N, C-alpha and C positions, 0 to 999 in steps of 0.2 A: 407553532413552530415548524421546521421542515428545514432544508438544506436552508444557506445563507446564500445571499449575492454574491456568488463569485464572478473574477473577471472573467473575461470572453475566454480567453486560452481557457482554461479547465475549466471551464462551463461544458466547452465544445468538444472537449474530449470524456468528461464524465459524462454527458448528454449522449457521445457516440458509442460509449459503453453501453450504459443504459439499456440505448433503444435497440441495437444489438442483441444484447439479449434475448427479445422477444422471440427471436428465433431459435432460443435454445429451449425456452420453459414455457412451461404451458399455462395460461391463466395465471401471469405471476402473479405472487401474494405477498406484502409487506408483512405480513403478520399468517402465515402459514407455515412455517419450519420444518414440521412435520412429516409435510404432504407430500412422497415422494413424484417426479416427472415420470414421463414414459420413456421410455430411452436410459444407456446411459447403468451404471450401477446404483439402484435404487438403495437404502437403507432404512432403517426403522430410529426415530428419536425419542427421546424423553423430552415431554411436554412439557413438567410440571413445572410450576412458574420458581424462583426464587426471590424469597424475602430478602428484603434490601435491610443491611444488619445497619443502615443508618451513615450518616457525614464521618468521617473519618479523618477529619484537617483541624480538631483540637488538639488532637498530641500532634501534629505532622506541621514542619516546618516550610512554606510555599516562598519562591525565592524566582524572579525575573531575571533572567539571564542574562537575558537583549529583547529588544524595540525594534521589530524591524521596519520597511519601508510597507509591505504589504506581507499580504500572509502564506507563510510555507508551509503546502502542505505534506513536503515529503521532511522526513526526519533522518539522523541516524548519530549514535555516540562512538566512541572508542574511548581507552580507558582518559585520556583529558581533556577530549571535546564531543562539542556539537557539527553537525553541518547538517544545512541546509539551502533546498533551491529556492530560487524567490522568480517571478514567472512578473514579466511585465503588465499591466493592463491595459496599455496604450498600444500594444502589439508595436515599443520603437524597440532603443534599443539596453532596455533597464533591468535584464533578466541576470541574474549574478548569482553565486556559490559562494555561501558566507559559514566560515568556520568561529564560534561561539567556545571561549573555554569553560569548562565545567565548573570551574573553582569561583568565577567571576572576573570578569574583566570589557575589554574591548573587543567586539565583533574586530573578524579581519576580512576581508573580501578576497578569497581566492581567485577566483574570474568573475567577470563580470563583458557587458557590451554584447548580450546575448538580448535574440526578439524574446525568448524563455528558456529556463531553465526548469526539466522535469525529474520527477527520480533522481533519489542519492543514495548515493553506495561507498565505500570506505574500506580500505585494505588498510594491512600497516605502510604503506607507503604514498598510497592514491587515491584521490576520492576522484567518483563517477556522477558523470551526468549524463541528462540526455536533453539535445535542442531541439523539437521538433517541426518548428517552424524557420520562415516563412512559410505557409499553408494556404492563405486566404486569396494571396495573390499568384498561385501555382495552378497548375491546371489539378483535376479531382485524385490524378493518378500519378504525381510526380515523388521522385525521390529523392528530396533535399533533406533528411533525418541525417540525424549526424549522433553519435555516442561518442562523449567528448573522457579526458582526464585531466587530474593538474595534481603534483603534489602536495603531500599535506603540510609542507613545510612553504609553501607559494612556491612561483614558477611559470614558464611556459605550460601553456595550455596546451595539446596534442588531441588528434584525431585518432579512434579506436576503431570505427568503423563510419561506413558515411554509405548515402544513396539508399537507405531506408524510406518509408513509404511514409508511416505515422508515428516514430517508437515512443513506450508509454512506458514505464517504470521499466526499474530496472534489481538487476542484485548480482553478488558478486560471491565467488570463493576463490582460494589460494590461487590460482589458474586462470580462470575465466570471465569472462562479466557475461550477465545471460538477461534479455532482456523481452520484451515483447511490442510486436510490432503491429498495432492496428489493423493497418493496410485499406484496401478497400472492398468496400459490401455492395453489390447490386441488386442483393437479392436474396432470398436467407440461405438458400445453397450456392452461393457466388462468391463470396467472402474469400478475402487473400490475406486474412490476418496469419501472421505465424510467430512464431518461440526461435527466437533467434540466440547464438552462440558465438563469443570468439575471443583468443587468449588476451589478456590485461594488455600485453604490450599490442596489440594490435594484430593486424593481417584479414584474410578472406574469411568474412562471415560465414556459420552451416546454421542451415536451421533445421530447428530437431523437432518442431512440428509446423503446419499448417495447414491452410483453410478454416480458419479459424475465426470467432467475433465473439462479442458482448466480452473483449478481455476486460480485468481488471488488479487482485491483488496476485503481486509474483512473490516465491521464496523458494533457495533451496537448500539442503544440507548434502551428506557426505556421499550420499549417493544420487538422489535425485533434483529432479525442479518440481513445483507444483505453482500449479495459477487458477486462478477463478476465471471460468469461461459461462458468462449468466447467469448460469443454473446451477453449475456443475465444477466442481473440485475434481481440477485433472493434474495426470502425472506421468512423470514422462524419465528414464534412465539421463545422466547429464553428458553422456556419451551416444543417445541417439537410443532408436530401439522402438518398444511398443509404447502406445498413449494408451493410457488408463483412465479412467472415472471413479475416481476414489467415493465422489459423492454427487446425485443427484437431487435437487430440491427446488419447489414451486417460490423461488424469490431469489433476487438478486445477491451473491455473494462480492463480499467488497476485499477488508485487509486479509492475508494469513499472517500465521508465525507457525513456529515447526519447534521441535525438540526430539530427543531423540524415540519417539513413541507416536505422538500423533501430529497430528496438521491444525491446528486451532482457528477458526471464523468465523470471520463476521455476519450477520445478513445486512440487508439494508435495511429494516427493523431495529438492526441495534443487537440482537438476538447473538448470544454466542456459542459454539458447538466446536466440539472436535469430532475427528475424524481419525484411527490409525494408520500411521503410514505406510501398513504393508495389507491394508484393504478390511474394510468390514464395518459395524453397524457403525451408523453416525451415535452422537450424544448430545443432547443440546444443556450445555453446563451452566446457562445463565439465559431466561428468556427474559426479553421488557417487554413494558405497555405504555412506550411511550413516543414508539413511533417515530423516532427521529432520522439525523440524518447518517450518512456512511459512517465509519469510523472506524479509527486508526486500531491495533492491537500489538500485546508482546509479552512475551511468555517467559519464566524462567524456572527457577527447579521447583516450585511452589505453588505458583499464580499464572492465571492468566487478567491482562490489565490490557481495557479499551477504554476510548474515547466514545461518548454520548453527539452530536454533532447537533445545536440547537440552540433555544432562546429562553432560560439558559443550557445549556449542555454541561457535560459530566463528564470525570474522570472517575470508574469501578474497577472495582478487584473481586476475580472469585478463585476457592481453589480449582488445583487441577481437575477434580475431581468433581465439581459445584460444589452446590452448597447457597448459603447466605454472602448477598454480593453486599461489598462495600464502598457505600460511594468517599473516593477521597479528595474531590473537589468538585466547583460546581461555580459556573460562570462562563464567559464567552467563549461560544463555539468552540470547543477544544478541536483539534486535529489529528495530524498524526503524533505516536506515540512510542520513545523505547523508556527500557530499565537495567540497570548496571545494578552492581552489587547490591546499594546502598539508597538509590533514588529512582523517582521516575520525574522521565522529562515529555512534556507534553507541550507544542505552539499552537496558539490560537489565530481563529483568521481575522481578531485586530492585528499580527503581524508579534506575540508574545512568544518568546519562548522560555519556559517552565518551567523551575526542578523544586519536586515537593521529595521530601525527606521525613523520615525514613519512608520507606515505602511499604 
């Protein structure tokens, strides 16, 4: 078990993020969720393992909404459609942004012909994503990454921001796009990674935080931007200001989700944690012993849902305050995950988009 063999684009980005995380985390361990590192804001965590309530698919319907040509590592849903970004393992022009009806139907290609497509975010009118490449044919500090948008009903692709060194992962609110730029690191204290923002309509990007490395998860709420930086969970006001370390742990923080009171995050091990958005002690709400790969995460008003990447992997669920976990599905390497009022949606490494109902 472990991380699956991914395409060269995603491998390069994930490996870079994981490698750079070493400059921020002391003696990083995949199964040491409760051990704070030096520096930042450390907090105590409960490490009582959760008992698994067992498979929960017997009374649930699992439907394959789409079978795509490559693995979708990013997923968003709105009231009617799912949206995924696809990379191109050959680094040719196979990158694409795909729309899939939640009720079933043929996938629609909204944009294509990119060397790669990373990240995905959607507003009521537009889908946003990143093209970080071409990279390997350029100088290490080349600024050739772009943030792109396309109408959800189809149409011309527009450039929202350009001149980025290596953009990776993005989020949106009603007015702005936010993204992480991995930048270039020439040592543990000389990283040029940044957290950026720009108007949904485009314009001059604004730097919200700089000097970053080991960047992975990203999420926004009404007031703040949260991101994973190696073993730290970070926060900054959306308008800029003081950067705060909400949590600091030995272990690599992966995906993030947020509600009105907490940020929920996964560790490289698959453990699930929560931290108050106002700061304070972090809590382990699910402890796993699988030591599988990076996990996606989603949250609703009652539960946290996450994926465990492996051979096989699984989709799991736990109450917001922790307790017994339920395995909703087990199979081929689940990756990204989202939920709506009735269902759980997740992608697999083989290129499938799955819908599980009821959640």
